[in-house]
Each structure stands twice: as C-alpha cells, then as structure tokens.
N, C-alpha and C positions, 0 to 999 in steps of 0.2 A: 486617721493617724493614730488615735488612741487605741483602737481595736488591734491594729498592727503591733503597737507597742506591747499590748497584753500578750499577744501570741509569742512575741520574742521572749518575753519574761518567763513564760510558763513552759516553753519547749526545752526541757532538760532531761537527759537520759538518767536512768538509775545507775549508780556507780557500778563498776565491774564486779566488785565483791558480792553484790546482790544479784546482778544480772546473770552471773555465771551459775549461781546456785538456784536461781528461780524463786528464792524466798523473799518475803517482804521485809522492808526496813521497819523494825519495831521501835516505836517512839512513845515515850512517857513524858507528859507535861505535868508538872506539880505546881500548884499555887496555894497560897495560904487560905484564901477565902474567895468565894464566887459571889461577891456583892455586885450591885450595879455600879460600874466604874470603868475608867479607861483601860487600866491594866488588865482587868478581867475580860473586857470586850476584846482587847488585843489577843489575849490567850485563847479565847473561844474561837475567834475568827481564824487564828492559825490552826487550831485543831480541826475545825470544820473544813478548811481548805486542804489540809493534808489528808483528811479522811477521804476526800474525793480525788486524791492524787494517786495514780496507779503506782503500785509497788510500795505503798506505805500503809502501815497498820498503827492506829493511834489510840492511846489510852490517856485519860485525864484523871488526875487524883487531886482532890481539894479538901481543905479543912472546912469546918462548919462555923459559920458566923451569922447569927440571925439578927443582924443590925437593922436599924430603921430604913436603910437605903433600899432594902429589898434584895433578894438573891436571884441568881440565874439558873437555879437547879432544874426547874421545869423545862426551860429552854434546852438544856443539855440532854435531859432524859428523852425529850421529844425528837431530838436529832438522831438518836440511835447510836451515839458515840459510846464507846466503852468507858464508863464513868464510875468512879469510886469516891466515897466520902470517908474521911478519917477524922473522928471527933477529937483525937489527941493533937492534931495539927492546928494550933491556935495562934492568934497574933501576939498576945502578950508573952513575955518571958516567964515561963513557969517551969523551973528546972526539972522536977519529977515528970511532969507531963511531957516536956520536950524530950527527955530521955526515952520515954515510952514511944513517942512518935518516931524518934530516930531508929529505934529497934524495929518498929513495924514497917517503916519505909524501907529499911535495908532488906528485910525479908520479902517485902512486896517486889522490890526491884530484882532480887535474885530469882524469885519464882517466875517473873515475867521475861527474864533473859532479854532485856531491852538493848537495842543497839545505840539508842540515843536517849538520854535523860535531859530534859529542858526545863529549868526551874524559873519561876517568876515570883517576885515580891521577896522581901528581906528574909522573913522566917523560913519560908519554903526554900529560898535560895541557900540558906545556911544548912538546914537539916537535909534538904534534898541532895545537895552536892556531897555532903559527908556520907550519906547513905549510898549514893551512886558510886563514890570512890571505894567504899567498903565492899560493894557488890561487884567491883571491877567492871563497871560499864565502859564500853569502848569509847563513846563520845559523850561529853557532858557540856551543856551550853546553859548560860544564865542570861536572862534579859534584865537590864536595868531600866525600869519604866520611869524612874525618877531617882533623885538622890535623897536618901533619908538623913544625910549628914550635911553639914555646911553652916552658913551663917544663920539660917532659920532654925536650926536645931539647938538644943541645950548643950552645955559642955558635957554633961553626963552622957547624952545620946551620942555625941561625937566620939567620946572616949570609948563607948561600947561598940558602935557600929563600924567605925573605920578599921580597928584591928580585926574584927570578925570578917569583914569583907576582904581585907588583905589576906587573912588566913585561908579563905575559901577560894580566892582567885586562882592559885596554882592547881586546884582541883577541877578547874574549868578549862576545856579546850578552846572555848571562845566566849566572849562577853559581848552581847548585843545591847546597844543603847538606842532609844527611840529618837534621839536627836544628838547633834554634835555637842551641844552644851553639856549634856549628861555624860557623854563619852569623855570629853575634855576634863570635866570635873573629877571623874573617877581616876583618870590618868594622873592629874595633878595631885590627887590624894595617894598616889602610889599603890593603887589597887590594880594588880595585874600588870603585865607587860604591854606596852603600846600595841604590839603586833597581835595581841589577843583581842583587841577591841575593834568593833565595826559599828556603823550606824545604819539602821534600817527603820525608816519612818513607819509609824503605826497606821496601817491601812484600815479601810472600812468599806462597806458596800456603798459605793459612791453614787450608783445610778439613781437611786431614789432622791438623793439630794440634787443631782444635776437636772432631773426632769420635773421636779415639783413645780417650777414656775410655768411649765407648759400645761399642768393639770389644775393649778389653783392660782387664782389671781391674788395679789397682795391685799386688795380690798376685801375679798371674800375671806382670806385667812384672818384678817383683823376682825371681821364680823363674827367669826366662829368663836373668838375669845371675848366677845362683848365689847369690842372697840369699834370706833368709826373709821372709815377709810382715810379721813383727813388727819387722824392722829399719827404722830411720829413715834414709833415704838423702839425703845432701847431695851435690848434683851440680854439675859445671861442664862446659860445652860450649865448647871453644875449641881452636885450634891450640896445640901445646905449644911456644910461643915466649915470649921474655922479656916483650914488651909485654902479654901476656895475664895477667900477674900471678899465675902459679901458686905462686910462693913465698909470696905473701900468703895464698893459699888454704890451703896446707899449714900455715903458721903458725897459721891459724885452726883447722884440723882437730885440732891438738894439744890445744887448749883444749876443743873440742867433744867429742872422744873421751874426755877425762878426766871431763867432766861428764855425758856421756850414753853409757852402755855399749852401748845399742842402735844407736848411730850407725855408719853405714857411708858410704863416700865413693866416688863414681863420676866418673871423668874420661873424657870423650868427646873424641877428637881425637888427633892424632899430630904429631910434629915433632922438632926437634933436642934438646929437653929430656927426651925420654922416658926414657932411661937414667938421667939425673941425678935425675929426680923419683922413679923407682922406687927408686933407691939411698937417697934421702933418707927415703922412707917406711919403708924397711927399717931405717935407722939409728934412726928414732924409735920403732921397735917397732910400727908401724901398717900394715905391708905386708899383713897378713892382713885388714885392714879396708878396703883399697882395691881397687877394680875399675878396671883400665885397659882401656877398651873399644877404644882405638885409633881409626884412621881408619875411619869407617863411611859407607855410602851415605846421601845425604840422606833417602831414604824411611824409613830406620831410626831417625832422630832422634826422631820423636814417641813411639815406643814406649820409647826409653831415657829420655826426659823423664817419661813416665808412671811410671817406676820411682822417680822422685825425689820426695821430700817437700818439699824446698827446693832452689832453684837459686841458685847464688852466681856473681856476676859481679865479678871483681876486676881487670879490665884497667886498666892504667895510662894507656893512650891508646886512645881509640875515638871514633868519631863517635856513632852510636847503635847498639849491638850488636843484631843481629836476634835473638840468643838470648833477649833479655829479653822482647819480645812473643811469641816462639815459646813460651817457657815459660808466659807468662801465658795464651796461647790454650789450652794443655793444662790450665790451672787450677792452676798451681803458683806459690806466692809466690816472689818474688825478693829477694835481698839483694845490693846492689851499692854500690860506692863512689860517693859524690856527686860524680862527675866527668863532664865532657863532656855527652853527651846522656842519660845515665842518669836524672837527675831528671825528664826529660820522659817516660820510659817507666815509672818506678816512682813511684806516688803513695805517699809515705812514710806508713806506718801503715795504709794502705788495701789496696794490692795487694802490699805487701812493705815492706822497710825500706831506707833509705839509711844507709850507714855512713860514718864519717869516712875520707877518702882515706888509703890506705896503712896503715890501723889494723886489723891482724888481730884484735886483742882485741875491737874494736867489732864486727867482722864476726861473730866467734864468739858474742858476747853477743846480737846480733840473730837469728842462726840459732837459738840455744837458745830464745829467746822464742817462736819459731814452732814448734819441735819440741815444746815443753812444752805446747802448747795446740792440740789438734786442731780444735776449733771455729774458732779464729782462722785456722788453715791453710786450712780450707775456705772461710771467708768471704773471706779475701784472694784465694784462687784464683778465686772467682766474680767479684770486682771486676776482677781482671786480665783475665779472659776477655772481659768486656764491653768494656773499653777496647781490647783488641787487635782484636776483631771489628769495631769501628767505625773504626779508624785504620790497620790494617796489611794489608788484603787487597791482593794484587798488582794487581788491577784498578784500585784507587784510585790507586796510585802511577803506573801506566802512563797512566791517563787524565789525571792532572795534568801529567805530562811532555808528553803530546801537546798538551794545551791551551796549554802554554808555547810549544811549537814553532809552533802555529798562530798564536798572537798575534804572535810575533816575525816570522814569515813575512809576516803581513798588514802589520805595521809597515814592514818592508823594502819591500814592494810599494808602500805608500802614499808612501814617500819617493822612489820612482822609481829 
C-alpha cells in the first residue's frame, strides 16, 4: 500500500511551458546556513529529490556558519549537486554585509535565469526573495520551517521580524509551512494571504527507521551504548541549544529516576550546552545514568532510537520536529510538549502523550505511564509507525513541492 502511495505521489508531468520547449525547470534553493538541523535536512532532501526528478535542474546556495553543530557541506559536495557558498550571507543582522549579500544574490539569480527561487530560513528568506524579485524570477517560494516570532520571542524580535515577513510575503507566489500550526500562526500574524499558504510535512528517508527493528534488537542496541537490556531508556535527539528545551528534559529526568530505578537517559546531539548539561547531571547525582552520544552521523540515528523505550521532545520552539516521526517510524512512543506542530505528529494517548508546555512534572508523569506498561509501549509504537509511514516519506514531500512549482509555473504562463 505504501509503495503504491509513493508511485501516485511522484507521477506528475512536467508543466506544458517546459515540456513544449524541452528545457529543464531551473530551480535555486537559498538557505542561510547548512548546519546539522531539521530545516537544513529538509532543504537538502528537497534538493536531492529534485536533482533526480526528470526535467529539473537544481542549484543550492548557502551562507557559511561554522558553528559547533557541524555542517553538511561535505554531504552536498559528495552528492554532485550544483552547490555555492556565499560568505556574506550570515545569520546575524549586519547592514553592510547584508547589502553586499543582496547585491550578490541578485547578480547570481540574474545570471542563472532561474525559473523558481525557493528560500529557507529567515535571513535567506528576506534577502533571497528581495533578490529574486529584483531579478524578475517567474516563481518565488518560501518555506516557513518554524516561526521566529511569537510568545517565545522578545518584543524587539517580534517588532523586527513580523514587519519584515509581511513585507516579503507579497514577493512570494507561495508560502510552505511544515505543519498547520506554523501556517496558522503566520496567517494570524497577517503574513501573506491565506491562499498563499500550504502545509507540506517535512519528509525524510524513512526506510532505515522502519527496518531497524528487523536488523537490530532493542537489547543489542542498548548494549552498544553501554547499557543493559533491562534498562528502560528515555531519549532525546536534538542539538544541545537553548530552544531545544534540555533543561525541561533534565528536570523531568529527576522525577523519572526517582520513581524508576531502571531508567537511563540518552542524549543524542551536540552544541554549546554540552558542558553545562553534563555538569548539571553530575550535580543531580545522575551522571552515571546519562549517556551523551554527541554529534552522530545521520545513518547512526535509527540504531540509537532503537535503544530508546520512550523518546521525549521538549523543544520550546519548533515547526514540526522530524525527530517525532523518525521515532515513530522506529516504533517508539513519543512524549512532547503540546506546542507548535507536535500535536499534529503525536496522537495523544495513541502514539504517545502530549504534555503541558514547559511542565517537566507532566512530562515525567507521561513518560512513567509508558515505562510502566510494556503492552502500551508496543501498541503506541505500532500506531506511530503506521502514521509515519503514510505521511513522512521524503518522496511524498518532494512530490508535493514539485506539484506546487508546476501549478505556479502554469499559472504564471497563463497570465502571460
């Protein structure tokens, strides 16, 4: 059934304007930085999928950011994708540098004669859309991977980003959100017209996550990270940064550890909080119950998730974190804050539990309810696998984005 669904999603003709001339649709993706992260992975998988779509020629342009998360540059170079780095495209607001980046982007887009410019992340979304408009690009698309404004942001940030995003929205033919919560938040903030918006879940290569349980037992996965089969592992996969909510996770582990002697905790990811988090677990007397896996290659993630009995997602700002459907595909229940797109990926009481936002005690209580009931764990895991398999294959995401391009290109052609 899943294979048939993929075939239906991917079988779409090139629009008449390109089929008649026999030329490829030229697409440029622009992103501020290619660090290890969900928005970046989404962008790369879109590029790679389109790279292998007949009738499409794809270029990726990124800024440079050598942060502690690690970057994905080698992965792109090895793929053979047409890839360009622009040192002036930086995340912070630096007026002179930003002006240079805008001028260089405009020249680059004009030279490339792109049919579609697709921007990702806030800075690239602003400068990239301004440049695409100046270069008279036929189709401009922007993806909202999350909302940089809202209750979590400072008053200054909201005062800056909301007007900028409103300003750039008319320069976009379409705005893609990775979840309905992001889309609805943007519409509520009067960013673009409702008809400009659509939701396309952020897909990933799901097969490795679906099949890991057939290749690796839970007991062996635990042994590989130095734990015993009888341990009950509560895991979190995320960069070690403030917005990922590791402080809430550790607050929850205090309660879980006290109630469940077999509980162990696995953190996958690296970042600026690594030392602070290690020191905190030491101060709580929990250091020997934690495993810090650090930064791992993407292909190692399924095996680490297989070692987990419950996956916890406590980010305080996210669109729809891919770790949730990834964990579900492995067959693991997920406990997450009822924020942003998380309620769209966790069916409360069916594939996991939704916890009250910022409430570590509620997270702990929900985790313990799963740990205490093995049949419930297995049942929730199966429900999550079915949902992930139907909604998050990368082929589905790429096909839906391509359909959007084709529709927009046809509409532009019809308008003359």
